[in-house]
mmCIF entry with sequence, helices, sheets and N, C-alpha, C, O atoms, coordinates in Angstrom:
data_MODEL
# 
_entry.id   MODEL 
# 
_entity.id                         1 
_entity.type                       polymer 
_entity.pdbx_number_of_molecules   1 
# 
_entity_poly.entity_id                      1 
_entity_poly.type                           'polypeptide(L)' 
_entity_poly.nstd_linkage                   no 
_entity_poly.nstd_monomer                   no 
_entity_poly.pdbx_seq_one_letter_code       MVYAQPGTDGSIVTFARRYDNFIDGDWVAPVEGRYFENPTP 
_entity_poly.pdbx_seq_one_letter_code_can   MVYAQPGTDGSIVTFARRYDNFIDGDWVAPVEGRYFENPTP 
_entity_poly.pdbx_strand_id                 A 
# 
loop_
_entity_poly_seq.entity_id 
_entity_poly_seq.num 
_entity_poly_seq.mon_id 
_entity_poly_seq.hetero 
1 1  MET n 
1 2  VAL n 
1 3  TYR n 
1 4  ALA n 
1 5  GLN n 
1 6  PRO n 
1 7  GLY n 
1 8  THR n 
1 9  ASP n 
1 10 GLY n 
1 11 SER n 
1 12 ILE n 
1 13 VAL n 
1 14 THR n 
1 15 PHE n 
1 16 ALA n 
1 17 ARG n 
1 18 ARG n 
1 19 TYR n 
1 20 ASP n 
1 21 ASN n 
1 22 PHE n 
1 23 ILE n 
1 24 ASP n 
1 25 GLY n 
1 26 ASP n 
1 27 TRP n 
1 28 VAL n 
1 29 ALA n 
1 30 PRO n 
1 31 VAL n 
1 32 GLU n 
1 33 GLY n 
1 34 ARG n 
1 35 TYR n 
1 36 PHE n 
1 37 GLU n 
1 38 ASN n 
1 39 PRO n 
1 40 THR n 
1 41 PRO n 
# 
_struct_asym.id          A 
_struct_asym.entity_id   1 
# 
_struct_sheet.id               AA1 
_struct_sheet.type             ? 
_struct_sheet.number_strands   2 
_struct_sheet.details          ? 
# 
_struct_sheet_order.sheet_id     AA1 
_struct_sheet_order.range_id_1   1 
_struct_sheet_order.range_id_2   2 
_struct_sheet_order.offset       ? 
_struct_sheet_order.sense        anti-parallel 
# 
loop_
_struct_sheet_range.sheet_id 
_struct_sheet_range.id 
_struct_sheet_range.beg_label_comp_id 
_struct_sheet_range.beg_label_asym_id 
_struct_sheet_range.beg_label_seq_id 
_struct_sheet_range.pdbx_beg_PDB_ins_code 
_struct_sheet_range.end_label_comp_id 
_struct_sheet_range.end_label_asym_id 
_struct_sheet_range.end_label_seq_id 
_struct_sheet_range.pdbx_end_PDB_ins_code 
_struct_sheet_range.beg_auth_comp_id 
_struct_sheet_range.beg_auth_asym_id 
_struct_sheet_range.beg_auth_seq_id 
_struct_sheet_range.end_auth_comp_id 
_struct_sheet_range.end_auth_asym_id 
_struct_sheet_range.end_auth_seq_id 
AA1 1 ASN A 21 ? ILE A 23 ? ASN A 21 ILE A 23 
AA1 2 ASP A 26 ? VAL A 28 ? ASP A 26 VAL A 28 
# 
loop_
_atom_site.group_PDB 
_atom_site.id 
_atom_site.type_symbol 
_atom_site.label_atom_id 
_atom_site.label_alt_id 
_atom_site.label_comp_id 
_atom_site.label_asym_id 
_atom_site.label_entity_id 
_atom_site.label_seq_id 
_atom_site.pdbx_PDB_ins_code 
_atom_site.Cartn_x 
_atom_site.Cartn_y 
_atom_site.Cartn_z 
_atom_site.occupancy 
_atom_site.B_iso_or_equiv 
_atom_site.pdbx_formal_charge 
_atom_site.auth_seq_id 
_atom_site.auth_comp_id 
_atom_site.auth_asym_id 
_atom_site.auth_atom_id 
_atom_site.pdbx_PDB_model_num 
ATOM 1   N N  . MET A 1 1  ? 0.828  -1.158 0.006  1.00 0.00 ? 1  MET A N  1 
ATOM 2   C CA . MET A 1 1  ? -0.002 -0.011 -0.028 1.00 0.00 ? 1  MET A CA 1 
ATOM 3   C C  . MET A 1 1  ? 0.851  1.243  -0.028 1.00 0.00 ? 1  MET A C  1 
ATOM 4   O O  . MET A 1 1  ? 1.883  1.273  0.641  1.00 0.00 ? 1  MET A O  1 
ATOM 5   N N  . VAL A 1 2  ? 0.463  2.257  -0.741 1.00 0.00 ? 2  VAL A N  1 
ATOM 6   C CA . VAL A 1 2  ? 1.189  3.493  -0.818 1.00 0.00 ? 2  VAL A CA 1 
ATOM 7   C C  . VAL A 1 2  ? 0.544  4.592  -0.034 1.00 0.00 ? 2  VAL A C  1 
ATOM 8   O O  . VAL A 1 2  ? -0.643 4.827  -0.262 1.00 0.00 ? 2  VAL A O  1 
ATOM 9   N N  . TYR A 1 3  ? 1.177  5.279  0.847  1.00 0.00 ? 3  TYR A N  1 
ATOM 10  C CA . TYR A 1 3  ? 0.610  6.351  1.607  1.00 0.00 ? 3  TYR A CA 1 
ATOM 11  C C  . TYR A 1 3  ? 1.057  7.740  1.088  1.00 0.00 ? 3  TYR A C  1 
ATOM 12  O O  . TYR A 1 3  ? 2.151  7.875  0.539  1.00 0.00 ? 3  TYR A O  1 
ATOM 13  N N  . ALA A 1 4  ? 0.213  8.752  1.266  1.00 0.00 ? 4  ALA A N  1 
ATOM 14  C CA . ALA A 1 4  ? 0.615  10.100 0.880  1.00 0.00 ? 4  ALA A CA 1 
ATOM 15  C C  . ALA A 1 4  ? 1.613  10.648 1.992  1.00 0.00 ? 4  ALA A C  1 
ATOM 16  O O  . ALA A 1 4  ? 1.567  10.264 3.161  1.00 0.00 ? 4  ALA A O  1 
ATOM 17  N N  . GLN A 1 5  ? 2.453  11.519 1.543  1.00 0.00 ? 5  GLN A N  1 
ATOM 18  C CA . GLN A 1 5  ? 3.427  12.179 2.468  1.00 0.00 ? 5  GLN A CA 1 
ATOM 19  C C  . GLN A 1 5  ? 2.645  12.905 3.548  1.00 0.00 ? 5  GLN A C  1 
ATOM 20  O O  . GLN A 1 5  ? 1.612  13.493 3.226  1.00 0.00 ? 5  GLN A O  1 
ATOM 21  N N  . PRO A 1 6  ? 3.061  12.906 4.798  1.00 0.00 ? 6  PRO A N  1 
ATOM 22  C CA . PRO A 1 6  ? 2.373  13.627 5.927  1.00 0.00 ? 6  PRO A CA 1 
ATOM 23  C C  . PRO A 1 6  ? 2.273  15.086 5.525  1.00 0.00 ? 6  PRO A C  1 
ATOM 24  O O  . PRO A 1 6  ? 3.213  15.627 4.942  1.00 0.00 ? 6  PRO A O  1 
ATOM 25  N N  . GLY A 1 7  ? 1.182  15.721 5.815  1.00 0.00 ? 7  GLY A N  1 
ATOM 26  C CA . GLY A 1 7  ? 0.983  17.088 5.489  1.00 0.00 ? 7  GLY A CA 1 
ATOM 27  C C  . GLY A 1 7  ? 0.399  17.401 4.126  1.00 0.00 ? 7  GLY A C  1 
ATOM 28  O O  . GLY A 1 7  ? 0.044  18.554 3.878  1.00 0.00 ? 7  GLY A O  1 
ATOM 29  N N  . THR A 1 8  ? 0.269  16.336 3.144  1.00 0.00 ? 8  THR A N  1 
ATOM 30  C CA . THR A 1 8  ? -0.225 16.573 1.857  1.00 0.00 ? 8  THR A CA 1 
ATOM 31  C C  . THR A 1 8  ? -1.655 16.047 1.748  1.00 0.00 ? 8  THR A C  1 
ATOM 32  O O  . THR A 1 8  ? -2.141 15.364 2.649  1.00 0.00 ? 8  THR A O  1 
ATOM 33  N N  . ASP A 1 9  ? -2.322 16.367 0.647  1.00 0.00 ? 9  ASP A N  1 
ATOM 34  C CA . ASP A 1 9  ? -3.711 15.910 0.461  1.00 0.00 ? 9  ASP A CA 1 
ATOM 35  C C  . ASP A 1 9  ? -3.778 14.419 0.529  1.00 0.00 ? 9  ASP A C  1 
ATOM 36  O O  . ASP A 1 9  ? -2.926 13.737 -0.041 1.00 0.00 ? 9  ASP A O  1 
ATOM 37  N N  . GLY A 1 10 ? -4.763 13.887 1.208  1.00 0.00 ? 10 GLY A N  1 
ATOM 38  C CA . GLY A 1 10 ? -4.918 12.370 1.210  1.00 0.00 ? 10 GLY A CA 1 
ATOM 39  C C  . GLY A 1 10 ? -4.030 11.729 2.337  1.00 0.00 ? 10 GLY A C  1 
ATOM 40  O O  . GLY A 1 10 ? -4.061 10.510 2.501  1.00 0.00 ? 10 GLY A O  1 
ATOM 41  N N  . SER A 1 11 ? -3.322 12.453 3.034  1.00 0.00 ? 11 SER A N  1 
ATOM 42  C CA . SER A 1 11 ? -2.386 11.886 4.053  1.00 0.00 ? 11 SER A CA 1 
ATOM 43  C C  . SER A 1 11 ? -3.232 11.457 5.312  1.00 0.00 ? 11 SER A C  1 
ATOM 44  O O  . SER A 1 11 ? -4.204 12.129 5.656  1.00 0.00 ? 11 SER A O  1 
ATOM 45  N N  . ILE A 1 12 ? -2.878 10.427 5.930  1.00 0.00 ? 12 ILE A N  1 
ATOM 46  C CA . ILE A 1 12 ? -3.568 9.916  7.071  1.00 0.00 ? 12 ILE A CA 1 
ATOM 47  C C  . ILE A 1 12 ? -2.782 10.400 8.390  1.00 0.00 ? 12 ILE A C  1 
ATOM 48  O O  . ILE A 1 12 ? -3.192 10.138 9.520  1.00 0.00 ? 12 ILE A O  1 
ATOM 49  N N  . VAL A 1 13 ? -1.710 11.072 8.151  1.00 0.00 ? 13 VAL A N  1 
ATOM 50  C CA . VAL A 1 13 ? -0.875 11.535 9.285  1.00 0.00 ? 13 VAL A CA 1 
ATOM 51  C C  . VAL A 1 13 ? -0.627 13.020 9.150  1.00 0.00 ? 13 VAL A C  1 
ATOM 52  O O  . VAL A 1 13 ? -0.354 13.501 8.050  1.00 0.00 ? 13 VAL A O  1 
ATOM 53  N N  . THR A 1 14 ? -0.712 13.735 10.206 1.00 0.00 ? 14 THR A N  1 
ATOM 54  C CA . THR A 1 14 ? -0.431 15.218 10.181 1.00 0.00 ? 14 THR A CA 1 
ATOM 55  C C  . THR A 1 14 ? 0.510  15.503 11.321 1.00 0.00 ? 14 THR A C  1 
ATOM 56  O O  . THR A 1 14 ? 0.530  14.768 12.308 1.00 0.00 ? 14 THR A O  1 
ATOM 57  N N  . PHE A 1 15 ? 1.238  16.486 11.214 1.00 0.00 ? 15 PHE A N  1 
ATOM 58  C CA . PHE A 1 15 ? 2.198  16.920 12.253 1.00 0.00 ? 15 PHE A CA 1 
ATOM 59  C C  . PHE A 1 15 ? 1.887  18.412 12.651 1.00 0.00 ? 15 PHE A C  1 
ATOM 60  O O  . PHE A 1 15 ? 1.466  19.190 11.795 1.00 0.00 ? 15 PHE A O  1 
ATOM 61  N N  . ALA A 1 16 ? 2.072  18.768 13.816 1.00 0.00 ? 16 ALA A N  1 
ATOM 62  C CA . ALA A 1 16 ? 1.924  20.211 14.232 1.00 0.00 ? 16 ALA A CA 1 
ATOM 63  C C  . ALA A 1 16 ? 3.190  20.951 13.766 1.00 0.00 ? 16 ALA A C  1 
ATOM 64  O O  . ALA A 1 16 ? 4.251  20.372 13.535 1.00 0.00 ? 16 ALA A O  1 
ATOM 65  N N  . ARG A 1 17 ? 2.994  22.270 13.646 1.00 0.00 ? 17 ARG A N  1 
ATOM 66  C CA . ARG A 1 17 ? 4.054  23.167 13.238 1.00 0.00 ? 17 ARG A CA 1 
ATOM 67  C C  . ARG A 1 17 ? 5.152  23.103 14.329 1.00 0.00 ? 17 ARG A C  1 
ATOM 68  O O  . ARG A 1 17 ? 6.352  23.113 14.057 1.00 0.00 ? 17 ARG A O  1 
ATOM 69  N N  . ARG A 1 18 ? 4.672  23.040 15.526 1.00 0.00 ? 18 ARG A N  1 
ATOM 70  C CA . ARG A 1 18 ? 5.555  23.043 16.705 1.00 0.00 ? 18 ARG A CA 1 
ATOM 71  C C  . ARG A 1 18 ? 4.917  22.366 17.893 1.00 0.00 ? 18 ARG A C  1 
ATOM 72  O O  . ARG A 1 18 ? 3.690  22.336 17.978 1.00 0.00 ? 18 ARG A O  1 
ATOM 73  N N  . TYR A 1 19 ? 5.680  21.828 18.804 1.00 0.00 ? 19 TYR A N  1 
ATOM 74  C CA . TYR A 1 19 ? 5.160  21.132 19.957 1.00 0.00 ? 19 TYR A CA 1 
ATOM 75  C C  . TYR A 1 19 ? 5.671  21.803 21.224 1.00 0.00 ? 19 TYR A C  1 
ATOM 76  O O  . TYR A 1 19 ? 6.744  22.406 21.219 1.00 0.00 ? 19 TYR A O  1 
ATOM 77  N N  . ASP A 1 20 ? 4.916  21.703 22.298 1.00 0.00 ? 20 ASP A N  1 
ATOM 78  C CA . ASP A 1 20 ? 5.337  22.171 23.581 1.00 0.00 ? 20 ASP A CA 1 
ATOM 79  C C  . ASP A 1 20 ? 5.994  20.967 24.359 1.00 0.00 ? 20 ASP A C  1 
ATOM 80  O O  . ASP A 1 20 ? 6.121  19.850 23.857 1.00 0.00 ? 20 ASP A O  1 
ATOM 81  N N  . ASN A 1 21 ? 6.382  21.287 25.585 1.00 0.00 ? 21 ASN A N  1 
ATOM 82  C CA . ASN A 1 21 ? 7.047  20.248 26.416 1.00 0.00 ? 21 ASN A CA 1 
ATOM 83  C C  . ASN A 1 21 ? 6.076  19.574 27.319 1.00 0.00 ? 21 ASN A C  1 
ATOM 84  O O  . ASN A 1 21 ? 5.293  20.279 27.956 1.00 0.00 ? 21 ASN A O  1 
ATOM 85  N N  . PHE A 1 22 ? 6.048  18.295 27.437 1.00 0.00 ? 22 PHE A N  1 
ATOM 86  C CA . PHE A 1 22 ? 5.082  17.526 28.223 1.00 0.00 ? 22 PHE A CA 1 
ATOM 87  C C  . PHE A 1 22 ? 5.711  17.413 29.611 1.00 0.00 ? 22 PHE A C  1 
ATOM 88  O O  . PHE A 1 22 ? 6.617  16.602 29.803 1.00 0.00 ? 22 PHE A O  1 
ATOM 89  N N  . ILE A 1 23 ? 5.243  18.225 30.607 1.00 0.00 ? 23 ILE A N  1 
ATOM 90  C CA . ILE A 1 23 ? 5.849  18.237 31.852 1.00 0.00 ? 23 ILE A CA 1 
ATOM 91  C C  . ILE A 1 23 ? 4.748  18.015 32.984 1.00 0.00 ? 23 ILE A C  1 
ATOM 92  O O  . ILE A 1 23 ? 3.771  18.755 33.100 1.00 0.00 ? 23 ILE A O  1 
ATOM 93  N N  . ASP A 1 24 ? 4.986  17.008 33.742 1.00 0.00 ? 24 ASP A N  1 
ATOM 94  C CA . ASP A 1 24 ? 4.011  16.634 34.862 1.00 0.00 ? 24 ASP A CA 1 
ATOM 95  C C  . ASP A 1 24 ? 2.650  16.506 34.441 1.00 0.00 ? 24 ASP A C  1 
ATOM 96  O O  . ASP A 1 24 ? 1.747  16.899 35.180 1.00 0.00 ? 24 ASP A O  1 
ATOM 97  N N  . GLY A 1 25 ? 2.392  15.948 33.223 1.00 0.00 ? 25 GLY A N  1 
ATOM 98  C CA . GLY A 1 25 ? 1.063  15.717 32.730 1.00 0.00 ? 25 GLY A CA 1 
ATOM 99  C C  . GLY A 1 25 ? 0.437  16.824 31.920 1.00 0.00 ? 25 GLY A C  1 
ATOM 100 O O  . GLY A 1 25 ? -0.707 16.692 31.487 1.00 0.00 ? 25 GLY A O  1 
ATOM 101 N N  . ASP A 1 26 ? 1.150  17.913 31.700 1.00 0.00 ? 26 ASP A N  1 
ATOM 102 C CA . ASP A 1 26 ? 0.584  19.031 30.981 1.00 0.00 ? 26 ASP A CA 1 
ATOM 103 C C  . ASP A 1 26 ? 1.589  19.427 29.905 1.00 0.00 ? 26 ASP A C  1 
ATOM 104 O O  . ASP A 1 26 ? 2.805  19.263 30.009 1.00 0.00 ? 26 ASP A O  1 
ATOM 105 N N  . TRP A 1 27 ? 0.938  19.984 28.824 1.00 0.00 ? 27 TRP A N  1 
ATOM 106 C CA . TRP A 1 27 ? 1.764  20.609 27.720 1.00 0.00 ? 27 TRP A CA 1 
ATOM 107 C C  . TRP A 1 27 ? 2.114  21.991 28.117 1.00 0.00 ? 27 TRP A C  1 
ATOM 108 O O  . TRP A 1 27 ? 1.236  22.803 28.407 1.00 0.00 ? 27 TRP A O  1 
ATOM 109 N N  . VAL A 1 28 ? 3.423  22.290 28.137 1.00 0.00 ? 28 VAL A N  1 
ATOM 110 C CA . VAL A 1 28 ? 3.925  23.565 28.694 1.00 0.00 ? 28 VAL A CA 1 
ATOM 111 C C  . VAL A 1 28 ? 4.813  24.273 27.588 1.00 0.00 ? 28 VAL A C  1 
ATOM 112 O O  . VAL A 1 28 ? 5.727  23.658 27.039 1.00 0.00 ? 28 VAL A O  1 
ATOM 113 N N  . ALA A 1 29 ? 4.535  25.469 27.312 1.00 0.00 ? 29 ALA A N  1 
ATOM 114 C CA . ALA A 1 29 ? 5.286  26.259 26.360 1.00 0.00 ? 29 ALA A CA 1 
ATOM 115 C C  . ALA A 1 29 ? 6.636  26.649 26.943 1.00 0.00 ? 29 ALA A C  1 
ATOM 116 O O  . ALA A 1 29 ? 6.740  26.762 28.165 1.00 0.00 ? 29 ALA A O  1 
ATOM 117 N N  . PRO A 1 30 ? 7.722  26.869 26.106 1.00 0.00 ? 30 PRO A N  1 
ATOM 118 C CA . PRO A 1 30 ? 9.004  27.163 26.711 1.00 0.00 ? 30 PRO A CA 1 
ATOM 119 C C  . PRO A 1 30 ? 8.868  28.449 27.471 1.00 0.00 ? 30 PRO A C  1 
ATOM 120 O O  . PRO A 1 30 ? 8.110  29.337 27.080 1.00 0.00 ? 30 PRO A O  1 
ATOM 121 N N  . VAL A 1 31 ? 9.612  28.558 28.574 1.00 0.00 ? 31 VAL A N  1 
ATOM 122 C CA . VAL A 1 31 ? 9.592  29.755 29.349 1.00 0.00 ? 31 VAL A CA 1 
ATOM 123 C C  . VAL A 1 31 ? 9.892  31.010 28.593 1.00 0.00 ? 31 VAL A C  1 
ATOM 124 O O  . VAL A 1 31 ? 9.190  32.009 28.748 1.00 0.00 ? 31 VAL A O  1 
ATOM 125 N N  . GLU A 1 32 ? 10.888 30.988 27.802 1.00 0.00 ? 32 GLU A N  1 
ATOM 126 C CA . GLU A 1 32 ? 11.269 32.225 26.991 1.00 0.00 ? 32 GLU A CA 1 
ATOM 127 C C  . GLU A 1 32 ? 10.612 32.303 25.677 1.00 0.00 ? 32 GLU A C  1 
ATOM 128 O O  . GLU A 1 32 ? 10.910 33.200 24.888 1.00 0.00 ? 32 GLU A O  1 
ATOM 129 N N  . GLY A 1 33 ? 9.651  31.323 25.377 1.00 0.00 ? 33 GLY A N  1 
ATOM 130 C CA . GLY A 1 33 ? 8.922  31.335 24.205 1.00 0.00 ? 33 GLY A CA 1 
ATOM 131 C C  . GLY A 1 33 ? 9.624  31.066 22.900 1.00 0.00 ? 33 GLY A C  1 
ATOM 132 O O  . GLY A 1 33 ? 9.121  31.321 21.806 1.00 0.00 ? 33 GLY A O  1 
ATOM 133 N N  . ARG A 1 34 ? 10.884 30.504 23.090 1.00 0.00 ? 34 ARG A N  1 
ATOM 134 C CA . ARG A 1 34 ? 11.747 30.153 21.982 1.00 0.00 ? 34 ARG A CA 1 
ATOM 135 C C  . ARG A 1 34 ? 11.594 28.679 21.591 1.00 0.00 ? 34 ARG A C  1 
ATOM 136 O O  . ARG A 1 34 ? 11.704 27.791 22.437 1.00 0.00 ? 34 ARG A O  1 
ATOM 137 N N  . TYR A 1 35 ? 11.341 28.428 20.305 1.00 0.00 ? 35 TYR A N  1 
ATOM 138 C CA . TYR A 1 35 ? 11.270 27.058 19.713 1.00 0.00 ? 35 TYR A CA 1 
ATOM 139 C C  . TYR A 1 35 ? 12.428 26.962 18.823 1.00 0.00 ? 35 TYR A C  1 
ATOM 140 O O  . TYR A 1 35 ? 13.025 27.967 18.438 1.00 0.00 ? 35 TYR A O  1 
ATOM 141 N N  . PHE A 1 36 ? 12.774 25.706 18.470 1.00 0.00 ? 36 PHE A N  1 
ATOM 142 C CA . PHE A 1 36 ? 13.863 25.544 17.553 1.00 0.00 ? 36 PHE A CA 1 
ATOM 143 C C  . PHE A 1 36 ? 13.389 24.562 16.485 1.00 0.00 ? 36 PHE A C  1 
ATOM 144 O O  . PHE A 1 36 ? 12.422 23.832 16.702 1.00 0.00 ? 36 PHE A O  1 
ATOM 145 N N  . GLU A 1 37 ? 14.053 24.538 15.348 1.00 0.00 ? 37 GLU A N  1 
ATOM 146 C CA . GLU A 1 37 ? 13.820 23.643 14.263 1.00 0.00 ? 37 GLU A CA 1 
ATOM 147 C C  . GLU A 1 37 ? 14.457 22.274 14.637 1.00 0.00 ? 37 GLU A C  1 
ATOM 148 O O  . GLU A 1 37 ? 15.534 22.215 15.232 1.00 0.00 ? 37 GLU A O  1 
ATOM 149 N N  . ASN A 1 38 ? 13.776 21.217 14.278 1.00 0.00 ? 38 ASN A N  1 
ATOM 150 C CA . ASN A 1 38 ? 14.384 19.830 14.524 1.00 0.00 ? 38 ASN A CA 1 
ATOM 151 C C  . ASN A 1 38 ? 14.891 19.362 13.186 1.00 0.00 ? 38 ASN A C  1 
ATOM 152 O O  . ASN A 1 38 ? 14.084 19.151 12.280 1.00 0.00 ? 38 ASN A O  1 
ATOM 153 N N  . PRO A 1 39 ? 16.148 19.193 13.018 1.00 0.00 ? 39 PRO A N  1 
ATOM 154 C CA . PRO A 1 39 ? 16.785 18.847 11.702 1.00 0.00 ? 39 PRO A CA 1 
ATOM 155 C C  . PRO A 1 39 ? 16.778 17.278 11.437 1.00 0.00 ? 39 PRO A C  1 
ATOM 156 O O  . PRO A 1 39 ? 17.337 16.783 10.459 1.00 0.00 ? 39 PRO A O  1 
ATOM 157 N N  . THR A 1 40 ? 16.093 16.542 12.398 1.00 0.00 ? 40 THR A N  1 
ATOM 158 C CA . THR A 1 40 ? 16.129 15.076 12.114 1.00 0.00 ? 40 THR A CA 1 
ATOM 159 C C  . THR A 1 40 ? 15.017 14.736 11.079 1.00 0.00 ? 40 THR A C  1 
ATOM 160 O O  . THR A 1 40 ? 13.997 15.422 11.017 1.00 0.00 ? 40 THR A O  1 
ATOM 161 N N  . PRO A 1 41 ? 15.212 13.760 10.339 1.00 0.00 ? 41 PRO A N  1 
ATOM 162 C CA . PRO A 1 41 ? 14.169 13.442 9.342  1.00 0.00 ? 41 PRO A CA 1 
ATOM 163 C C  . PRO A 1 41 ? 12.854 12.883 9.906  1.00 0.00 ? 41 PRO A C  1 
ATOM 164 O O  . PRO A 1 41 ? 11.931 12.591 9.146  1.00 0.00 ? 41 PRO A O  1 
# 
């Protein structure tokens, strides 16, 4: 079976533009509000 690339039409998988930190059961934004790009594939 061939799947569409994530984020394209017909894709069954989507990714958020950015994610917060999961701390003590809650999603928490960075203290200084700085996010970074993840270079991993």
